C-alpha positions as CSV (number, residue, x, y, z in Angstrom):
1,X,16.8,-24.9,-6.0
2,X,14.6,-21.4,-6.3
3,X,11.7,-21.7,-8.9
4,X,11.1,-19.2,-11.7
5,X,8.1,-18.3,-10.3
6,X,10.0,-17.7,-7.1
7,X,12.4,-15.9,-8.5
8,X,9.7,-13.5,-10.1
9,X,8.4,-12.7,-7.0
10,X,11.6,-11.7,-5.1
11,X,12.5,-9.5,-8.1
12,X,9.0,-7.7,-7.8
13,X,9.3,-7.6,-4.5
14,X,13.0,-5.9,-4.2
15,X,11.7,-4.0,-7.0
16,X,8.7,-2.5,-4.6
17,X,11.4,-2.4,-1.8
18,X,13.5,-0.2,-3.8
19,X,10.6,2.2,-5.2
20,X,8.7,3.0,-2.1
21,X,12.1,3.4,0.3
22,X,11.7,6.6,-1.6
23,X,8.2,7.0,-1.7
24,X,7.3,6.0,1.7
25,X,9.6,7.9,3.3
26,X,8.4,11.3,1.2
27,X,4.6,10.1,2.3
28,X,5.7,10.1,6.2
29,X,7.2,13.7,5.9
30,X,4.7,15.4,3.9
31,X,2.5,16.7,6.9
32,X,5.5,18.0,8.6
33,X,7.8,19.0,5.5
34,X,5.8,21.1,3.8
35,X,3.0,22.3,6.3
36,X,2.3,25.7,4.6
37,X,-0.8,26.2,4.0
38,X,-1.7,22.4,4.1
39,X,0.7,21.6,1.0
40,X,1.9,18.2,1.5
41,X,-1.7,17.0,2.5
42,X,-3.3,17.9,-0.1
43,X,-0.6,16.9,-2.5
44,X,-1.0,13.2,-0.9
45,X,-4.8,14.1,-1.3
46,X,-4.4,14.9,-5.0
47,X,-2.5,11.8,-5.5
48,X,-5.3,9.3,-4.2
49,X,-7.8,11.3,-6.0
50,X,-5.6,10.7,-9.0
51,X,-5.3,6.7,-8.1
52,X,-8.9,6.7,-8.3
53,X,-9.3,8.0,-11.1
54,X,-6.6,6.0,-12.8
55,X,-8.5,2.8,-11.4
56,X,-11.5,3.4,-13.3
57,X,-9.9,2.1,-17.1
58,X,-6.2,2.2,-16.9
59,X,-5.2,-1.2,-15.1
60,X,-6.8,-3.7,-17.9
61,X,-5.8,-1.2,-20.8
62,X,-2.2,-1.1,-19.7
63,X,-2.0,-4.4,-18.2
64,X,-3.4,-5.8,-21.5
65,X,-1.6,-4.0,-23.8
66,X,1.9,-3.6,-22.3
67,X,1.3,-7.2,-20.1
68,X,2.2,-6.9,-16.1
69,X,6.0,-6.3,-16.3
70,X,6.2,-3.0,-18.4
71,X,2.6,-1.7,-16.7
72,X,4.7,-2.2,-13.2
73,X,8.2,-0.3,-14.9
74,X,5.8,2.5,-16.0
75,X,4.3,2.9,-12.8
76,X,7.1,2.8,-10.9
77,X,8.7,6.0,-13.5
78,X,5.4,8.0,-12.5
79,X,6.4,7.4,-8.8
80,X,10.1,8.6,-9.9
81,X,8.3,11.8,-10.8
82,X,6.7,12.8,-7.5
83,X,10.3,12.8,-5.7
84,X,11.4,15.4,-8.5
85,X,8.9,17.3,-7.2
86,X,9.8,17.2,-3.9
87,X,13.3,18.5,-4.6
88,X,11.9,21.9,-4.8
89,X,8.6,21.7,-3.4
90,X,6.1,24.1,-4.2
91,X,2.1,23.9,-5.5
92,X,3.3,24.5,-9.1
93,X,5.6,21.4,-8.5
94,X,4.3,19.1,-6.0
95,X,0.5,18.9,-7.5
96,X,1.3,18.3,-11.1
97,X,3.6,15.7,-10.2
98,X,1.0,14.2,-7.4
99,X,-1.1,13.7,-10.8
100,X,1.0,11.5,-12.9
101,X,1.8,9.2,-9.6
102,X,-1.8,8.5,-9.0
103,X,-2.3,7.9,-13.0
104,X,0.6,5.6,-12.5
105,X,-0.2,4.4,-8.8
106,X,-3.3,1.7,-9.8
107,X,-1.7,0.1,-13.2
108,X,1.4,-0.2,-11.1
109,X,-0.3,-2.2,-8.0
110,X,-3.1,-4.0,-10.2
111,X,0.1,-5.2,-12.5
112,X,1.5,-6.4,-9.4
113,X,-1.1,-8.2,-7.9
114,X,-2.1,-10.2,-11.1
115,X,1.6,-10.9,-11.4
116,X,1.7,-12.6,-7.7
117,X,-1.9,-14.1,-8.8
118,X,-0.7,-15.4,-12.2
119,X,2.3,-17.0,-10.7
120,X,1.3,-18.5,-7.5
121,X,-1.5,-20.5,-9.7
122,X,1.5,-21.4,-12.0
123,X,3.2,-22.8,-9.3
124,X,0.5,-24.5,-7.7
125,X,-0.4,-26.5,-10.9
126,X,3.1,-28.0,-11.0
127,X,3.5,-28.7,-7.5
128,X,-0.3,-30.1,-7.1
129,X,-1.1,-27.5,-4.5
130,X,-3.9,-25.1,-3.9
131,X,-3.6,-21.6,-5.4
132,X,-5.0,-19.9,-2.8
133,X,-2.3,-21.2,-0.5
134,X,0.7,-20.3,-2.8
135,X,-1.0,-17.4,-3.7
136,X,-1.3,-16.4,-0.1
137,X,2.1,-17.3,0.3
138,X,3.8,-15.5,-2.2
139,X,1.4,-12.4,-0.8
140,X,3.1,-12.9,2.4
141,X,7.1,-12.9,0.6
142,X,6.1,-9.8,-0.5
143,X,4.7,-7.9,1.9
144,X,7.7,-9.2,4.3
145,X,10.0,-7.6,1.9
146,X,8.3,-4.6,0.4
147,X,6.9,-3.2,3.8
148,X,10.4,-3.2,5.1
149,X,10.7,-0.3,2.8
150,X,9.7,1.7,5.6
151,X,12.3,0.8,7.8
152,X,15.0,2.1,4.8
153,X,13.2,5.1,3.7
154,X,12.9,6.4,7.4
155,X,16.5,5.5,8.4
156,X,17.5,7.8,5.4
157,X,15.5,10.7,6.5
158,X,16.7,10.5,10.2
159,X,19.9,10.4,9.5
160,X,20.2,13.0,7.4
161,X,17.7,15.1,9.4
162,X,19.7,14.4,12.3
163,X,23.0,16.4,11.1
164,X,20.5,19.8,11.3
165,X,22.3,21.7,13.9
166,X,19.3,24.1,14.5
167,X,17.0,21.9,16.1
168,X,15.9,23.2,19.3
169,X,13.9,22.0,22.2
170,X,10.3,22.0,22.5
171,X,8.6,23.7,25.1
172,X,6.4,22.3,27.7
173,X,3.4,25.5,26.0
174,X,4.2,23.3,22.6
175,X,3.2,19.9,24.1
176,X,0.2,21.4,25.3
177,X,-1.2,21.2,22.0
178,X,-0.2,17.4,21.2
179,X,-2.3,14.9,20.9
180,X,-6.4,14.6,20.6
181,X,-6.7,16.5,24.2
182,X,-6.4,19.6,22.1
183,X,-8.0,20.1,18.0
184,X,-4.7,19.8,16.4
185,X,-5.1,21.9,13.5
186,X,-2.5,24.4,14.6
187,X,0.5,22.3,15.3
188,X,3.8,24.1,14.7
189,X,5.8,22.6,12.4
190,X,7.0,25.4,10.2
191,X,9.4,26.7,12.5
192,X,12.9,26.5,13.2
193,X,12.8,23.3,15.7
194,X,10.9,21.2,13.1
195,X,12.2,22.0,9.7
196,X,15.2,21.0,8.6
197,X,17.7,23.2,6.6
198,X,17.0,23.2,2.7
199,X,20.1,21.5,1.5
200,X,19.4,18.7,3.7
201,X,16.1,18.1,2.2
202,X,17.6,18.4,-1.1
203,X,19.9,15.8,-0.4
204,X,17.4,13.3,0.7
205,X,15.1,13.6,-1.9
206,X,18.4,13.1,-4.2
207,X,19.0,10.0,-2.5
208,X,15.3,8.8,-3.1
209,X,15.1,9.3,-6.9
210,X,18.1,7.3,-7.2
211,X,16.8,4.4,-5.2
212,X,13.4,4.9,-7.2
213,X,15.4,4.8,-10.6
214,X,17.2,1.9,-9.3
215,X,13.8,0.1,-8.7
216,X,12.6,0.3,-12.3
217,X,16.1,-0.9,-13.6
218,X,15.8,-3.8,-11.4
219,X,12.5,-4.9,-13.1
220,X,13.2,-3.9,-16.2
221,X,16.1,-6.3,-16.3
222,X,15.3,-9.4,-14.0
223,X,11.6,-10.0,-14.1
224,X,10.5,-12.1,-16.7
225,X,7.5,-11.3,-19.1
226,X,5.3,-14.2,-18.2
227,X,2.4,-12.9,-20.3
228,X,4.0,-11.4,-23.2
229,X,2.6,-13.8,-25.3
230,X,-1.2,-12.9,-24.1
231,X,-0.3,-9.1,-24.4
232,X,0.7,-9.5,-28.0
233,X,-2.3,-11.4,-29.0
234,X,-4.4,-8.8,-27.4
235,X,-2.9,-5.5,-29.3
236,X,-4.0,-7.9,-32.4
237,X,-7.2,-8.3,-31.1
238,X,-8.8,-5.4,-29.5
239,X,-11.7,-5.1,-27.5
240,X,-13.6,-1.9,-27.9
241,X,-12.3,0.7,-25.7
242,X,-16.2,0.9,-23.9
243,X,-16.0,-2.6,-23.1
244,X,-12.4,-2.5,-21.3
245,X,-13.4,0.7,-19.4
246,X,-16.2,-0.3,-18.3
247,X,-14.4,-3.6,-16.7
248,X,-13.5,-2.2,-13.2
249,X,-17.8,-0.9,-12.8
250,X,-19.3,-4.3,-14.2
251,X,-17.7,-6.0,-11.4
252,X,-19.7,-3.5,-8.4
253,X,-22.5,-6.2,-9.6
254,X,-20.9,-8.8,-7.6
255,X,-22.5,-8.2,-4.0
256,X,-19.5,-9.4,-2.5
257,X,-17.5,-6.6,-4.2
258,X,-19.8,-3.9,-2.6
259,X,-20.0,-5.8,0.8
260,X,-15.8,-5.7,0.7
261,X,-15.9,-1.7,0.2
262,X,-15.9,-0.5,4.0
263,X,-12.9,-3.2,4.7
264,X,-11.1,-1.9,1.3
265,X,-11.3,1.9,2.6
266,X,-10.1,0.9,6.0
267,X,-7.0,0.4,4.4
268,X,-6.6,3.8,3.1
269,X,-8.1,5.3,6.6
270,X,-6.0,3.5,8.7
271,X,-3.2,3.9,6.6
272,X,-3.1,8.1,5.9
273,X,-4.1,8.2,10.3
274,X,-0.5,7.4,10.6
275,X,1.6,8.9,8.0
276,X,-0.5,11.8,8.3
277,X,-1.9,12.3,11.7
278,X,0.2,10.5,13.7
279,X,3.6,11.9,12.7
280,X,2.7,15.2,12.9
281,X,0.5,15.5,15.7
282,X,2.5,13.2,18.0
283,X,5.6,12.5,16.9
284,X,6.6,15.9,15.2
285,X,4.8,18.0,17.7
286,X,6.2,16.2,21.1
287,X,9.9,15.0,19.7
288,X,10.8,16.7,16.6
289,X,10.7,16.0,12.6
290,X,13.9,14.5,13.1
291,X,12.2,11.6,15.0
292,X,9.4,11.0,12.5
293,X,12.2,8.3,10.4
294,X,12.7,6.3,13.6
295,X,9.3,5.9,14.9
296,X,7.9,5.1,11.3
297,X,11.5,2.5,10.9
298,X,9.5,1.2,13.9
299,X,6.1,0.4,12.1
300,X,7.8,-1.0,8.9
301,X,10.1,-3.6,10.8
302,X,7.0,-4.6,12.7
303,X,4.6,-4.3,9.4
304,X,7.1,-6.7,7.4
305,X,8.0,-9.4,9.8
306,X,4.3,-9.7,10.6
307,X,3.5,-9.8,6.7
308,X,5.9,-12.8,6.5
309,X,4.3,-14.4,9.3
310,X,0.7,-13.9,8.8
311,X,1.1,-14.9,5.3
312,X,2.3,-18.4,6.4
313,X,-0.2,-18.6,9.3
314,X,-3.1,-17.8,7.2
315,X,-3.3,-21.6,5.9
316,X,-3.6,-22.2,9.4
317,X,-6.3,-19.9,10.9
318,X,-7.6,-18.9,8.2
319,X,-8.4,-15.1,7.5
320,X,-11.0,-14.6,9.8
321,X,-8.7,-14.9,12.8
322,X,-6.1,-12.7,11.7
323,X,-9.0,-10.0,10.9
324,X,-10.2,-10.4,14.1
325,X,-6.5,-9.8,15.5
326,X,-5.7,-6.8,13.4
327,X,-9.5,-5.3,14.4
328,X,-8.8,-5.9,18.2
329,X,-5.1,-4.0,18.0
330,X,-6.3,-0.9,16.3
331,X,-9.4,-0.8,18.4
332,X,-7.1,-0.8,21.4
333,X,-4.9,1.9,19.5
334,X,-7.5,4.2,18.7
335,X,-9.0,4.3,22.4
336,X,-5.5,4.9,23.8
337,X,-4.5,7.9,21.4
338,X,-7.9,9.5,22.7
339,X,-6.3,10.0,25.9
340,X,-2.8,9.5,25.9
341,X,-0.9,12.9,26.2
342,X,2.2,12.4,24.1
343,X,5.5,13.5,26.2
344,X,8.9,13.2,25.7
345,X,9.3,11.4,29.3
346,X,6.9,8.8,27.8
347,X,9.6,8.0,24.9
348,X,9.3,4.3,24.3
349,X,5.1,4.8,24.0
350,X,6.1,6.6,20.3
351,X,7.3,3.2,19.3
352,X,4.3,0.8,20.6
353,X,1.4,2.6,18.8
354,X,3.4,2.4,15.3
355,X,4.7,-1.5,16.1
356,X,1.3,-2.0,16.9
357,X,-0.2,-0.6,14.1
358,X,1.9,-2.2,11.5
359,X,1.1,-5.2,13.1
360,X,-2.8,-5.1,12.0
361,X,-2.0,-3.1,8.7
362,X,0.2,-6.2,8.0
363,X,-3.0,-8.4,8.2
364,X,-5.2,-5.5,6.5
365,X,-2.7,-5.9,3.4
366,X,-1.8,-9.3,2.8
367,X,-5.3,-11.2,3.5
368,X,-7.4,-8.4,1.6
369,X,-4.9,-8.6,-1.1
370,X,-5.1,-12.5,-1.1
371,X,-8.9,-12.4,-0.4
372,X,-9.4,-10.3,-3.7
373,X,-7.4,-12.5,-5.7
374,X,-9.6,-16.0,-4.6
375,X,-12.9,-14.4,-4.7
376,X,-12.3,-13.1,-8.4
377,X,-10.3,-15.9,-9.8
378,X,-11.5,-14.6,-13.5
379,X,-11.4,-10.9,-13.3
380,X,-8.1,-10.0,-11.6
381,X,-7.1,-6.9,-13.1
382,X,-11.2,-5.3,-12.7
383,X,-11.0,-6.6,-8.8
384,X,-7.5,-5.4,-7.8
385,X,-8.4,-2.0,-9.7
386,X,-11.7,-2.0,-7.7
387,X,-9.2,-2.7,-4.6
388,X,-7.3,0.6,-5.6
389,X,-9.8,2.7,-6.0
390,X,-11.8,2.4,-2.9
391,X,-8.8,1.9,-1.0
392,X,-7.7,5.4,-2.5
393,X,-10.9,6.8,-1.5
394,X,-10.4,6.2,2.3
395,X,-7.3,8.1,1.8
396,X,-9.0,10.8,0.1
397,X,-11.3,11.6,2.1
398,X,-9.1,11.2,5.2
399,X,-6.4,13.7,3.7
400,X,-9.3,16.0,2.5
401,X,-10.6,16.6,5.8
402,X,-7.3,16.6,7.5
403,X,-7.0,20.7,8.1
404,X,-10.5,20.7,9.0
405,X,-11.2,18.3,11.4
406,X,-9.9,18.2,15.0
407,X,-7.6,15.5,15.5
408,X,-10.3,13.8,18.1
409,X,-13.3,13.6,15.6
410,X,-10.5,12.4,13.0
411,X,-9.8,8.9,15.6
412,X,-14.1,8.5,16.0
413,X,-14.1,8.5,12.2
414,X,-11.5,5.8,11.8
415,X,-12.9,3.8,14.6
416,X,-16.6,4.3,12.9
417,X,-15.3,2.8,9.6
418,X,-13.3,0.1,11.4
419,X,-16.5,-1.1,13.1
420,X,-18.5,-1.1,9.7
421,X,-15.8,-3.5,8.3
422,X,-16.4,-5.7,11.2
423,X,-19.9,-6.1,10.5
424,X,-19.5,-6.4,6.5
425,X,-16.6,-8.3,5.9
426,X,-18.0,-11.9,8.2
427,X,-20.7,-11.7,5.6
428,X,-18.4,-12.1,2.4
429,X,-16.3,-14.5,4.5
430,X,-19.5,-17.0,5.8
431,X,-20.7,-17.1,2.3
432,X,-17.4,-18.2,1.0
433,X,-16.9,-20.7,3.7
434,X,-20.8,-22.0,2.8
435,X,-19.8,-21.4,-1.0
436,X,-16.4,-22.0,-2.1
437,X,-15.2,-20.2,-5.0
438,X,-13.8,-22.7,-7.6
439,X,-9.9,-21.9,-8.2
440,X,-8.5,-22.1,-11.2
441,X,-6.7,-25.0,-10.8
442,X,-9.7,-27.1,-9.9
443,X,-11.6,-25.6,-12.8
444,X,-8.9,-27.4,-15.6
445,X,-7.1,-30.0,-13.2
446,X,-3.5,-30.1,-13.8
447,X,-1.0,-32.4,-11.8
448,X,2.7,-32.7,-11.9
449,X,2.4,-36.5,-13.4
450,X,0.6,-35.3,-16.4
451,X,1.7,-35.2,-19.9
452,X,1.1,-31.7,-20.1
453,X,3.9,-29.3,-20.2
454,X,4.8,-26.5,-17.7
455,X,4.6,-23.9,-20.6
456,X,0.9,-25.3,-21.4
457,X,0.0,-25.2,-18.2
458,X,1.4,-22.1,-17.6
459,X,-0.2,-20.4,-20.7
460,X,-3.6,-21.7,-20.1
461,X,-3.7,-20.4,-16.3
462,X,-2.0,-17.0,-17.9
463,X,-5.1,-17.0,-20.2
464,X,-7.4,-17.3,-17.3
465,X,-6.2,-15.5,-14.8
466,X,-5.0,-12.2,-17.3
467,X,-8.3,-12.3,-19.8
């Protein structure tokens, strides 16, 4: 029979699946759908800039006052507001809702990571297993379900936009401007051949709003509030605001976190390249916007399956081997994209790149999240807030230069950050191998045969993890 903690992991995963079916679909389309004056890319840049600001202080405050469950629900509401902004896109609708989404983004993800880590440690204590193994498994399950959102969100967009009768053939002249051989700053994505009818756009956004609201209901109704008691006691005995505000920055004193910054930022660079540059300069330019969804479905399917696989495989191979595989996959893709001239005749190649990219991203996401949880067992809100802050900085930088730098140089920048990460990450991994961080269950051993009740075990681990 499924355990309570496994049930909660599934509820969180399905909630995020529903929420990011909407947001992921919108993000993939922004650089093509709202290309006028770079409005779509600008809104994405504002989102991640706002996430950086919220990462500085909001996650510890919201999680400790509301608890993980209601922080997740509140963050989801912020994401739904962005879908409303896309109903009638303009600077006055997209930018304010981008700020709202960004402010809710960091608390949402920090609460999710904290919730999964608490659940993993509690289940490990009950079963007499290593906390890191159960946490890895839970993150693998989460990302397996969550990453499939790219399949469903992009399937919706492709099916709806495929009904547009005004789609025109792409000329050979336009194909000459696709890919890295041309600068890529003046790709025509605003004509009748690429932008669907307004009614179809509003139909798609309306569907996205519906699944976003559904996500909020799933979490609000079915997710257990595992840290309710701790949040209630915290509200009755508050820490000074300044102390809570500085929690994220105090963790920067740890050299391990500083050394992981390039790896964390690379996660933002590589995701933003695929959703912002590949979709616009390769797919939309050579095939049309109605193919963006199908191509990104391939990314989502690969990402989802590999997340589940690598979450289980990590206990046998270790993180380092998986990180090496991801780095080699991204390196090969970057080099190939520098020389490939996209053409409709190479139809299968458009799907090969996102499949490989999805496999690599599955490793970056599952293993980096797990690594943060293992390295900082007592400062998880601050650790995951730092993760979101530095990852978001990668997004901000990439989206900020999107409309100013030629595509070739964007690929070189992603390559440079990848190589820097390949230098800094092994330092932390080697140190952790020589001086392992003591897991919570080893600091206060619990076995299934002790007389300690499950409730006491859970309460103790929640306090150690969250506070």
